[in-house]
N, CA, C and O of each residue as an XYZ file, in Angstrom:
804
protein
N    -121.271     28.309    118.758
C    -121.690     26.919    118.559
C    -122.291     26.773    117.171
O    -123.209     27.510    116.812
N    -121.781     25.824    116.383
C    -122.291     25.621    115.033
C    -123.529     24.750    115.079
O    -123.649     23.858    115.918
N    -124.455     25.021    114.157
C    -125.716     24.313    114.139
C    -125.604     23.046    113.312
O    -124.695     22.890    112.497
N    -126.537     22.158    113.540
C    -126.622     20.933    112.762
C    -126.832     21.293    111.284
O    -127.745     22.056    110.968
N    -126.002     20.758    110.372
C    -126.170     21.105    108.949
C    -127.552     20.770    108.416
O    -128.102     21.515    107.605
N    -128.128     19.639    108.872
C    -129.460     19.266    108.411
C    -130.488     20.296    108.840
O    -131.374     20.660    108.067
N    -130.366     20.772    110.097
C    -131.311     21.754    110.612
C    -131.171     23.079    109.883
O    -132.166     23.752    109.615
N    -129.935     23.458    109.561
C    -129.717     24.697    108.812
C    -130.355     24.594    107.427
O    -130.953     25.555    106.943
N    -130.226     23.428    106.789
C    -130.843     23.240    105.479
C    -132.354     23.315    105.555
O    -132.994     23.909    104.687
N    -132.933     22.716    106.593
C    -134.382     22.778    106.761
C    -134.850     24.205    107.015
O    -135.950     24.587    106.616
N    -134.012     24.984    107.679
C    -134.359     26.382    107.925
C    -134.500     27.142    106.612
O    -135.401     27.966    106.459
N    -133.587     26.857    105.644
C    -133.689     27.508    104.340
C    -134.950     27.113    103.610
O    -135.577     27.946    102.955
N    -135.331     25.852    103.712
C    -136.577     25.404    103.076
C    -137.771     26.058    103.751
O    -138.719     26.471    103.083
N    -137.726     26.154    105.092
C    -138.849     26.749    105.818
C    -139.044     28.207    105.459
O    -140.178     28.666    105.321
N    -137.931     28.957    105.303
C    -138.031     30.382    104.975
C    -138.647     30.606    103.597
O    -139.323     31.611    103.381
N    -138.423     29.684    102.664
C    -138.878     29.872    101.285
C    -140.086     29.010    100.942
O    -140.341     28.733     99.770
N    -140.834     28.582    101.966
C    -141.952     27.683    101.694
C    -143.000     28.326    100.795
O    -143.674     27.633    100.033
N    -143.141     29.644    100.879
C    -144.129     30.330    100.037
C    -143.821     30.204     98.549
O    -144.725     30.027     97.732
N    -142.537     30.296     98.201
C    -142.146     30.151     96.795
C    -142.407     28.732     96.306
O    -142.832     28.529     95.169
N    -142.151     27.747     97.173
C    -142.424     26.364     96.783
C    -143.922     26.156     96.570
O    -144.340     25.430     95.669
N    -144.716     26.803     97.411
C    -146.164     26.690     97.269
C    -146.630     27.297     95.945
O    -147.448     26.710     95.238
N    -146.100     28.481     95.618
C    -146.464     29.123     94.351
C    -146.048     28.249     93.170
O    -146.815     28.072     92.223
N    -144.827     27.702     93.228
C    -144.360     26.826     92.156
C    -145.280     25.626     91.993
O    -145.635     25.259     90.872
N    -145.665     25.016     93.104
C    -146.551     23.857     93.034
C    -147.900     24.206     92.433
O    -148.430     23.454     91.615
N    -148.460     25.343     92.834
C    -149.761     25.750     92.307
C    -149.674     26.015     90.810
O    -150.560     25.618     90.053
N    -148.602     26.689     90.379
C    -148.429     26.976     88.952
C    -148.325     25.669     88.154
O    -148.941     25.531     87.097
N    -147.542     24.715     88.668
C    -147.404     23.436     87.973
C    -148.723     22.683     87.926
O    -149.038     22.047     86.920
N    -149.500     22.748     89.006
C    -150.810     22.090     89.011
C    -151.728     22.719     87.980
O    -152.430     22.011     87.258
N    -151.730     24.047     87.906
C    -152.570     24.731     86.919
C    -152.145     24.375     85.498
O    -152.990     24.125     84.637
N    -150.834     24.351     85.253
C    -150.349     23.962     83.929
C    -150.719     22.513     83.616
O    -151.086     22.193     82.486
N    -150.622     21.648     84.608
C    -150.996     20.262     84.394
C    -152.472     20.107     84.076
O    -152.842     19.342     83.185
N    -153.318     20.831     84.802
C    -154.755     20.784     84.520
C    -155.050     21.302     83.116
O    -155.875     20.730     82.403
N    -154.382     22.378     82.719
C    -154.578     22.916     81.374
C    -154.159     21.908     80.316
O    -154.835     21.740     79.302
N    -153.019     21.226     80.565
C    -152.541     20.244     79.593
C    -153.499     19.073     79.469
O    -153.698     18.549     78.373
N    -154.104     18.653     80.595
C    -155.055     17.537     80.546
C    -156.348     17.954     79.861
O    -156.928     17.180     79.099
N    -156.802     19.174     80.131
C    -158.040     19.649     79.517
C    -157.832     19.944     78.031
O    -158.727     19.702     77.222
N    -156.659     20.464     77.667
C    -156.353     20.788     76.267
C    -155.100     20.018     75.842
O    -154.043     20.614     75.635
N    -155.220     18.696     75.713
C    -154.030     17.897     75.407
C    -153.426     18.215     74.048
O    -152.222     18.049     73.855
N    -154.246     18.671     73.100
C    -153.719     18.987     71.776
C    -152.715     20.130     71.852
O    -151.640     20.065     71.256
N    -153.077     21.184     72.595
C    -152.175     22.332     72.734
C    -150.900     21.906     73.445
O    -149.801     22.284     73.039
N    -151.046     21.116     74.514
C    -149.873     20.665     75.242
C    -149.000     19.746     74.399
O    -147.775     19.777     74.516
N    -149.618     18.929     73.552
C    -148.855     18.031     72.684
C    -148.008     18.821     71.705
O    -146.819     18.548     71.543
N    -148.623     19.810     71.046
C    -147.884     20.629     70.082
C    -146.762     21.386     70.781
O    -145.651     21.472     70.258
N    -147.046     21.937     71.964
C    -146.025     22.686     72.696
C    -144.861     21.778     73.083
O    -143.702     22.173     72.961
N    -145.163     20.554     73.554
C    -144.102     19.629     73.947
C    -143.268     19.199     72.753
O    -142.043     19.119     72.843
N    -143.930     18.921     71.632
C    -143.206     18.482     70.436
C    -142.348     19.620     69.884
O    -141.212     19.392     69.469
N    -142.879     20.829     69.878
C    -142.089     21.969     69.406
C    -140.882     22.210     70.306
O    -139.790     22.510     69.822
N    -141.081     22.080     71.610
C    -139.948     22.232     72.534
C    -138.880     21.189     72.252
O    -137.689     21.502     72.218
N    -139.308     19.950     72.049
C    -138.354     18.887     71.726
C    -137.629     19.188     70.417
O    -136.416     19.002     70.318
N    -138.374     19.653     69.409
C    -137.753     19.971     68.124
C    -136.711     21.066     68.239
O    -135.624     20.954     67.672
N    -137.035     22.128     68.972
C    -136.075     23.222     69.130
C    -134.848     22.783     69.912
O    -133.734     23.215     69.616
N    -135.046     21.924     70.913
C    -133.890     21.418     71.672
C    -132.966     20.585     70.785
O    -131.745     20.720     70.860
N    -133.546     19.725     69.946
C    -132.729     18.923     69.035
C    -132.004     19.819     68.043
O    -130.824     19.612     67.760
N    -132.708     20.814     67.515
C    -132.102     21.734     66.564
C    -130.962     22.515     67.208
O    -129.892     22.659     66.618
N    -131.191     23.016     68.409
C    -130.169     23.796     69.105
C    -128.954     22.934     69.426
O    -127.817     23.387     69.296
N    -129.194     21.679     69.849
C    -128.065     20.798     70.149
C    -127.252     20.500     68.891
O    -126.027     20.401     68.956
N    -127.927     20.357     67.739
C    -127.215     20.127     66.492
C    -126.353     21.309     66.097
O    -125.223     21.132     65.643
N    -126.880     22.520     66.268
C    -126.106     23.716     65.955
C    -124.888     23.822     66.870
O    -123.791     24.133     66.405
N    -125.072     23.565     68.166
C    -123.952     23.630     69.105
C    -122.884     22.593     68.759
O    -121.688     22.874     68.845
N    -123.318     21.403     68.372
C    -122.352     20.368     68.016
C    -121.591     20.748     66.753
O    -120.396     20.474     66.643
N    -122.277     21.381     65.793
C    -121.603     21.813     64.570
C    -120.565     22.884     64.871
O    -119.457     22.842     64.338
N    -120.915     23.839     65.719
C    -119.963     24.889     66.094
C    -118.749     24.283     66.790
O    -117.612     24.661     66.510
N    -118.999     23.332     67.708
C    -117.898     22.689     68.404
C    -117.023     21.892     67.445
O    -115.803     21.848     67.603
N    -117.647     21.259     66.448
C    -116.877     20.470     65.481
C    -115.979     21.362     64.632
O    -114.831     21.011     64.362
N    -116.496     22.512     64.211
C    -115.676     23.436     63.423
C    -114.541     24.018     64.270
O    -113.471     24.344     63.757
N    -114.796     24.142     65.581
C    -113.751     24.659     66.457
C    -112.631     23.664     66.692
O    -111.532     24.044     67.097
N    -112.908     22.376     66.436
C    -111.890     21.337     66.622
C    -111.682     20.601     65.303
O    -111.690     19.371     65.256
N    -111.494     21.375     64.225
C    -111.447     20.774     62.885
C    -110.221     19.890     62.679
O    -110.207     19.073     61.759
N    -109.189     20.035     63.519
C    -108.007     19.192     63.372
C    -108.187     17.815     64.006
O    -107.373     16.915     63.796
N    -109.245     17.659     64.773
C    -109.516     16.374     65.396
C    -109.959     15.376     64.338
O    -110.749     15.713     63.456
N    -109.450     14.143     64.420
C    -109.700     13.155     63.371
C    -111.162     12.768     63.237
O    -111.609     12.443     62.137
N    -111.923     12.794     64.333
C    -113.319     12.373     64.273
C    -114.289     13.504     64.058
O    -115.479     13.366     64.343
N    -113.791     14.642     63.549
C    -114.665     15.802     63.389
C    -115.756     15.536     62.364
O    -116.852     16.084     62.485
N    -115.485     14.705     61.351
C    -116.482     14.427     60.318
C    -117.696     13.732     60.915
O    -118.832     14.035     60.550
N    -117.458     12.801     61.832
C    -118.579     12.108     62.471
C    -119.426     13.077     63.283
O    -120.654     12.987     63.290
N    -118.759     14.007     63.971
C    -119.508     15.013     64.740
C    -120.317     15.914     63.812
O    -121.449     16.281     64.128
N    -119.742     16.265     62.680
C    -120.473     17.095     61.729
C    -121.695     16.364     61.184
O    -122.770     16.949     61.054
N    -121.524     15.077     60.866
C    -122.658     14.302     60.369
C    -123.749     14.190     61.425
O    -124.938     14.294     61.122
N    -123.328     13.976     62.674
C    -124.308     13.920     63.757
C    -125.027     15.235     63.955
O    -126.233     15.259     64.204
N    -124.288     16.340     63.845
C    -124.919     17.650     64.001
C    -125.885     17.941     62.862
O    -126.959     18.503     63.076
N    -125.496     17.552     61.645
C    -126.391     17.752     60.494
C    -127.678     16.955     60.678
O    -128.772     17.452     60.407
N    -127.537     15.706     61.143
C    -128.722     14.884     61.391
C    -129.620     15.517     62.435
O    -130.838     15.557     62.259
N    -129.038     16.016     63.529
C    -129.833     16.661     64.577
C    -130.533     17.896     64.046
O    -131.701     18.133     64.355
N    -129.824     18.685     63.248
C    -130.427     19.897     62.695
C    -131.589     19.545     61.773
O    -132.650     20.166     61.841
N    -131.387     18.547     60.911
C    -132.451     18.161     59.983
C    -133.671     17.652     60.741
O    -134.799     18.044     60.445
N    -133.440     16.768     61.729
C    -134.557     16.234     62.503
C    -135.260     17.352     63.276
O    -136.489     17.394     63.327
N    -134.486     18.254     63.873
C    -135.091     19.369     64.599
C    -135.921     20.256     63.711
O    -137.014     20.672     64.096
N    -135.418     20.557     62.514
C    -136.168     21.400     61.566
C    -137.450     20.705     61.145
O    -138.500     21.343     61.058
N    -137.379     19.409     60.884
C    -138.571     18.662     60.471
C    -139.627     18.642     61.574
O    -140.817     18.797     61.302
N    -139.194     18.454     62.804
C    -140.158     18.436     63.911
C    -140.795     19.804     64.101
O    -142.008     19.908     64.289
N    -139.974     20.861     64.052
C    -140.510     22.213     64.220
C    -141.443     22.580     63.076
O    -142.475     23.215     63.289
N    -141.078     22.177     61.858
C    -141.904     22.510     60.694
C    -143.170     21.673     60.624
O    -144.183     22.124     60.090
N    -143.122     20.452     61.160
C    -144.281     19.556     61.086
C    -144.537     18.941     62.469
O    -144.296     17.750     62.667
N    -145.023     19.740     63.422
C    -145.212     19.228     64.784
C    -146.243     18.113     64.874
O    -146.132     17.248     65.742
N    -147.242     18.111     63.999
C    -148.256     17.058     64.043
C    -147.632     15.713     63.686
O    -147.869     14.709     64.357
N    -146.832     15.705     62.624
C    -146.147     14.471     62.241
C    -145.174     14.033     63.338
O    -145.035     12.842     63.614
N    -144.503     15.003     63.958
C    -143.601     14.672     65.059
C    -144.348     14.061     66.231
O    -143.872     13.109     66.850
N    -145.526     14.611     66.538
C    -146.338     14.054     67.624
C    -146.792     12.641     67.292
O    -146.833     11.778     68.169
N    -147.137     12.398     66.017
C    -147.555     11.053     65.612
C    -146.414     10.059     65.768
O    -146.618      8.953     66.268
N    -145.210     10.444     65.342
C    -144.063      9.553     65.489
C    -143.726      9.292     66.941
O    -143.436      8.158     67.322
N    -143.761     10.342     67.758
C    -143.461     10.184     69.180
C    -144.503      9.307     69.865
O    -144.169      8.506     70.739
N    -145.764      9.460     69.468
C    -146.828      8.638     70.045
C    -146.634      7.169     69.703
O    -146.847      6.301     70.550
N    -146.231      6.884     68.467
C    -145.981      5.499     68.084
C    -144.842      4.902     68.901
O    -144.915      3.749     69.325
N    -143.787      5.687     69.121
C    -142.678      5.205     69.945
C    -143.144      4.904     71.369
O    -142.755      3.892     71.950
N    -143.976      5.783     71.928
C    -144.492      5.556     73.275
C    -145.362      4.302     73.322
O    -145.273      3.516     74.265
N    -146.198      4.117     72.310
C    -147.057      2.933     72.277
C    -146.216      1.660     72.230
O    -146.485      0.707     72.961
N    -145.200      1.645     71.371
C    -144.328      0.479     71.290
C    -143.583      0.229     72.583
O    -143.420     -0.916     73.007
N    -143.126      1.313     73.213
C    -142.391      1.172     74.475
C    -143.283      0.576     75.556
O    -142.874     -0.366     76.235
N    -144.499      1.104     75.730
C    -145.402      0.595     76.758
C    -145.785     -0.853     76.489
O    -145.841     -1.666     77.411
N    -146.045     -1.172     75.242
C    -146.450     -2.529     74.899
C    -145.335     -3.534     75.197
O    -145.570     -4.559     75.837
N    -144.131     -3.237     74.731
C    -143.001     -4.158     74.933
C    -142.603     -4.223     76.411
O    -142.342     -5.303     76.941
N    -142.558     -3.060     77.070
C    -142.192     -3.039     78.496
C    -143.193     -3.829     79.325
O    -142.802     -4.557     80.238
N    -144.480     -3.694     79.019
C    -145.496     -4.437     79.755
C    -145.358     -5.933     79.566
O    -145.465     -6.695     80.527
N    -145.120     -6.363     78.327
C    -144.958     -7.793     78.053
C    -143.731     -8.344     78.784
O    -143.795     -9.420     79.379
N    -142.620     -7.612     78.739
C    -141.415     -8.060     79.434
C    -141.638     -8.122     80.941
O    -141.145     -9.039     81.599
N    -142.372     -7.162     81.493
C    -142.625     -7.175     82.930
C    -143.463     -8.379     83.324
O    -143.205     -9.018     84.344
N    -144.469     -8.689     82.512
C    -145.298     -9.871     82.783
C    -144.451    -11.138     82.707
O    -144.522    -11.991     83.591
N    -143.648    -11.258     81.645
C    -142.813    -12.448     81.484
C    -141.811    -12.619     82.607
O    -141.605    -13.731     83.092
N    -141.185    -11.526     83.026
C    -140.204    -11.599     84.109
C    -140.864    -12.008     85.419
O    -140.307    -12.812     86.167
N    -142.041    -11.464     85.704
C    -142.724    -11.799     86.951
C    -143.133    -13.268     86.976
O    -142.994    -13.931     88.004
N    -143.635    -13.782     85.856
C    -144.051    -15.182     85.796
C    -142.844    -16.105     85.889
O    -142.916    -17.160     86.518
N    -141.731    -15.714     85.264
C    -140.541    -16.563     85.270
C    -139.862    -16.587     86.634
O    -139.408    -17.645     87.070
N    -139.781    -15.441     87.321
C    -139.054    -15.365     88.582
C    -139.907    -15.752     89.785
O    -139.381    -16.295     90.757
N    -141.198    -15.489     89.743
C    -142.119    -15.819     90.837
C    -141.628    -15.288     92.180
O    -141.659    -16.004     93.181
N    -141.168    -14.015     92.206
C    -140.735    -13.413     93.459
C    -141.965    -13.108     94.311
O    -143.089    -13.163     93.812
N    -141.760    -12.782     95.613
C    -142.913    -12.508     96.481
C    -143.812    -11.420     95.915
O    -143.341    -10.392     95.428
N    -145.115    -11.665     95.989
C    -146.129    -10.732     95.481
C    -145.952    -10.449     93.987
O    -146.205     -9.336     93.525
N    -145.520    -11.458     93.243
C    -145.266    -11.262     91.818
C    -146.539    -10.956     91.040
O    -146.477    -10.427     89.930
N    -147.683    -11.281     91.611
C    -148.939    -11.006     90.914
C    -149.155     -9.527     90.657
O    -149.747     -9.153     89.645
N    -148.677     -8.674     91.571
C    -148.823     -7.236     91.374
C    -147.990     -6.764     90.181
O    -148.407     -5.871     89.443
N    -146.821     -7.359     89.996
C    -146.008     -6.998     88.833
C    -146.681     -7.442     87.543
O    -146.604     -6.755     86.525
N    -147.340     -8.596     87.591
C    -148.092     -9.049     86.416
C    -149.223     -8.068     86.106
O    -149.454     -7.717     84.948
N    -149.918     -7.635     87.146
C    -150.997     -6.671     86.949
C    -150.471     -5.364     86.387
O    -151.060     -4.798     85.467
N    -149.343     -4.875     86.946
C    -148.756     -3.638     86.435
C    -148.311     -3.778     84.997
O    -148.516     -2.870     84.191
N    -147.704     -4.905     84.663
C    -147.299     -5.132     83.284
C    -148.487     -5.231     82.355
O    -148.439     -4.755     81.220
N    -149.556     -5.850     82.835
C    -150.767     -5.966     82.016
C    -151.358     -4.593     81.730
O    -151.757     -4.307     80.601
N    -151.415     -3.742     82.756
C    -151.939     -2.384     82.565
C    -151.070     -1.605     81.572
O    -151.583     -0.918     80.688
N    -149.739     -1.723     81.734
C    -148.832     -1.026     80.827
C    -149.001     -1.511     79.390
O    -149.054     -0.709     78.457
N    -149.087     -2.845     79.219
C    -149.256     -3.393     77.877
C    -150.595     -2.983     77.272
O    -150.668     -2.656     76.087
N    -151.654     -2.997     78.081
C    -152.964     -2.580     77.577
C    -152.958     -1.111     77.178
O    -153.566     -0.731     76.178
N    -152.269     -0.286     77.964
C    -152.162      1.130     77.620
C    -151.443      1.303     76.291
O    -151.882      2.074     75.437
N    -150.329      0.581     76.114
C    -149.629      0.645     74.840
C    -150.488      0.161     73.694
O    -150.481      0.758     72.618
N    -151.236     -0.924     73.911
C    -152.127     -1.420     72.863
C    -153.230     -0.443     72.524
O    -153.590     -0.281     71.358
N    -153.772      0.218     73.554
C    -154.817      1.215     73.326
C    -154.296      2.381     72.496
O    -154.947      2.825     71.551
N    -153.115      2.870     72.861
C    -152.524      3.982     72.107
C    -152.260      3.561     70.669
O    -152.517      4.319     69.735
N    -151.747      2.350     70.497
C    -151.430      1.852     69.161
C    -152.704      1.687     68.327
O    -152.728      2.034     67.147
N    -153.775      1.149     68.957
C    -155.024      0.920     68.229
C    -155.666      2.234     67.799
O    -156.323      2.300     66.760
N    -155.474      3.279     68.601
C    -156.082      4.576     68.297
C    -155.195      5.455     67.423
O    -155.597      6.550     67.032
N    -153.983      4.977     67.113
C    -153.065      5.776     66.302
C    -153.590      5.881     64.881
O    -154.113      4.885     64.382
N    -153.490      7.038     64.174
C    -152.769      8.259     64.578
C    -153.588      9.275     65.362
O    -153.061     10.306     65.780
N    -154.901      8.985     65.568
C    -155.708      9.965     66.296
C    -155.236     10.124     67.729
O    -155.437     11.182     68.327
N    -154.606      9.087     68.301
C    -154.104      9.185     69.673
C    -152.975     10.198     69.797
O    -152.671     10.666     70.894
N    -152.347     10.538     68.656
C    -151.272     11.541     68.693
C    -151.781     12.898     69.142
O    -150.994     13.750     69.553
N    -153.102     13.110     69.067
C    -153.670     14.398     69.442
C    -153.775     14.575     70.961
O    -153.942     15.695     71.444
N    -153.676     13.465     71.720
C    -153.894     13.604     73.165
C    -152.862     12.895     74.032
O    -152.723     13.239     75.205
N    -152.135     11.920     73.499
C    -151.262     11.103     74.352
C    -150.168     11.939     75.003
O    -150.061     11.977     76.228
N    -149.350     12.613     74.182
C    -148.205     13.353     74.718
C    -148.667     14.448     75.674
O    -148.119     14.599     76.765
N    -149.676     15.209     75.259
C    -150.162     16.292     76.105
C    -150.741     15.796     77.414
O    -150.533     16.410     78.461
N    -151.471     14.683     77.363
C    -152.046     14.122     78.583
C    -150.965     13.638     79.536
O    -151.040     13.871     80.742
N    -149.952     12.959     78.986
C    -148.862     12.480     79.834
C    -148.104     13.643     80.458
O    -147.746     13.592     81.635
N    -147.858     14.680     79.684
C    -147.187     15.865     80.224
C    -148.035     16.496     81.327
O    -147.509     16.909     82.360
N    -149.341     16.569     81.105
C    -150.225     17.146     82.112
C    -150.235     16.362     83.402
O    -150.211     16.946     84.486
N    -150.271     15.028     83.299
C    -150.240     14.186     84.504
C    -148.931     14.380     85.260
O    -148.924     14.493     86.486
N    -147.823     14.418     84.523
C    -146.522     14.635     85.162
C    -146.473     15.975     85.880
O    -146.012     16.047     87.019
N    -146.945     17.049     85.226
C    -146.953     18.372     85.855
C    -147.863     18.396     87.070
O    -147.547     19.027     88.079
N    -148.993     17.707     86.973
C    -149.951     17.696     88.076
C    -149.345     17.049     89.317
O    -149.429     17.611     90.409
N    -148.738     15.879     89.164
C    -148.159     15.186     90.309
C    -146.923     15.917     90.829
O    -146.696     15.968     92.038
N    -146.124     16.482     89.927
C    -144.956     17.228     90.387
C    -145.374     18.470     91.162
O    -144.792     18.783     92.201
N    -146.378     19.177     90.660
C    -146.869     20.346     91.374
C    -147.435     19.989     92.733
O    -147.220     20.712     93.706
N    -148.172     18.861     92.812
C    -148.721     18.432     94.095
C    -147.609     18.105     95.083
O    -147.728     18.380     96.277
N    -146.527     17.516     94.576
C    -145.389     17.232     95.437
C    -144.788     18.502     96.022
O    -144.443     18.537     97.203
N    -144.657     19.552     95.201
C    -144.122     20.828     95.704
C    -145.067     21.466     96.717
O    -144.616     22.050     97.702
N    -146.377     21.357     96.480
C    -147.340     21.917     97.431
C    -147.228     21.209     98.773
O    -147.238     21.861     99.816
N    -147.122     19.894     98.762
C    -147.004     19.133    100.000
C    -145.703     19.483    100.731
O    -145.682     19.581    101.958
N    -144.619     19.670     99.967
C    -143.358     20.072    100.589
C    -143.485     21.443    101.230
O    -142.998     21.662    102.339
N    -144.139     22.366    100.536
C    -144.294     23.719    101.075
C    -145.112     23.705    102.365
O    -144.755     24.380    103.330
N    -146.200     22.946    102.388
C    -147.036     22.892    103.597
C    -146.292     22.224    104.747
O    -146.435     22.618    105.904
N    -145.495     21.207    104.417
C    -144.722     20.558    105.476
C    -143.593     21.454    105.968
O    -143.222     21.407    107.141
N    -143.044     22.279    105.062
C    -141.924     23.144    105.435
C    -142.328     24.156    106.503
O    -141.481     24.608    107.273
N    -143.605     24.517    106.559
C    -144.054     25.469    107.580
C    -143.880     24.903    108.979
O    -143.783     25.654    109.949
N    -143.839     23.580    109.087
C    -143.715     22.940    110.401
C    -142.273     22.603    110.748
O    -142.001     22.097    111.837
N    -141.335     22.881    109.828
C    -139.934     22.583    110.117
C    -139.467     23.439    111.290
O    -139.900     24.584    111.420
N    -138.595     22.913    112.145
C    -138.088     23.706    113.281
C    -137.152     24.800    112.813
O    -136.477     24.668    111.792
N    -137.120     25.874    113.568
C    -136.180     26.952    113.273
C    -134.766     26.524    113.666
O    -134.572     25.742    114.597
N    -133.789     27.055    112.936
C    -132.399     26.698    113.225
C    -131.987     27.128    114.617
O    -131.141     26.489    115.242
N    -132.583     28.215    115.112
C    -132.213     28.732    116.429
C    -133.118     28.215    117.543
O    -133.027     28.658    118.687
N    -133.992     27.272    117.192
C    -134.932     26.758    118.179
C    -134.230     25.757    119.087
O    -133.849     24.674    118.644
N    -134.064     26.108    120.325
C    -133.368     25.227    121.244
C    -134.164     23.998    121.603
O    -133.626     23.046    122.168
N    -135.475     24.010    121.272
C    -136.311     22.865    121.615
C    -136.142     21.728    120.639
O    -136.709     20.653    120.835
N    -135.371     21.944    119.589
C    -135.178     20.890    118.579
C    -134.407     19.728    119.188
O    -133.339     19.913    119.771
N    -134.958     18.538    119.046
C    -134.309     17.349    119.574
C    -134.014     16.420    118.413
O    -134.942     15.959    117.749
N    -132.727     16.127    118.146
C    -132.400     15.245    117.028
C    -132.847     13.826    117.306
O    -132.910     13.389    118.455
N    -133.155     13.115    116.240
C    -133.578     11.736    116.365
C    -132.375     10.868    116.784
O    -131.218     11.282    116.706
N    -132.702      9.669    117.223
C    -131.647      8.762    117.665
C    -130.708      8.446    116.518
O    -131.132      8.093    115.418
N    -129.420      8.583    116.803
C    -128.425      8.291    115.786
C    -128.112      9.470    114.890
O    -127.196      9.389    114.073
N    -128.855     10.578    115.020
C    -128.625     11.757    114.194
C    -127.550     12.617    114.846
O    -127.590     12.803    116.063
N    -126.595     13.145    114.096
C    -125.535     13.962    114.712
C    -126.087     15.221    115.347
O    -127.001     15.845    114.808
N    -125.550     15.588    116.463
C    -125.990     16.770    117.194
C    -125.085     17.935    116.890
O    -124.050     17.769    116.244
N    -125.465     19.128    117.351
C    -124.652     20.314    117.132
C    -123.350     20.194    117.889
O    -123.307     19.673    119.003
N    -122.299     20.677    117.279
C    -120.987     20.643    117.912
C    -120.540     22.061    118.202
O    -120.897     22.996    117.485
N    -119.758     22.214    119.255
C    -119.290     23.539    119.629
C    -117.936     23.778    119.017
O    -117.352     24.845    119.208
C-alpha cells in the first residue's frame, strides 16, 4: 500500500527537524550580530554584492567570447565590461557602494510610500486606512534614511540584512518545533482532513 505523498513529505521534514532548528538558530545569531554591528554587516553585504556583479560580468564575457560569431556579441561584451567595472568599484570602495545603495533604498521607500498612500486614497477599498498608514510609515522611513544620508549608509543596509536574517531564522525555528509534532508516515492513526486524498493500494 502506497502512502499519502503529503504524509511522506512531512515524514522527511520530521526526521530532519534538528537540522532546521540549527539553521534557524544560526540565522538568528547572524541577524542579531548584524543588528548589533550594522557597519560590519553593511560592508559584508556590499562586498558580497560587488563580487557577485564582478563574477557575473566575467561569466558574461567568457560566454560572449565563446559565441563570437553571434551578431549581438558586442552588446554582451559591453554589458560584461560594465558589470566588471561596477563590481571592481564596489569591491574597491565598499563605503561608497554602501552610500549609493542606501540612497537607492531611501528613494525607493519614499516613492513607494507616496504611491501607496495615493493609491489607497484614490481607490478607497475596504480598510484603506491601514494602507495609508503603511505607506506613511514607509515614506517616513525613506525620508529618515535620506535625511541622515550619508551617515545612514553606516547602518541601513546592515540593519535591514539583520532584520531579514532574524525573521527568517525564527521561521525555521518555528518550522523545526512544529515538525516534531508531524505524524509518522507509518502511523496508522493518521486521519486525513476532509477533501484530502487518502492512501491508495
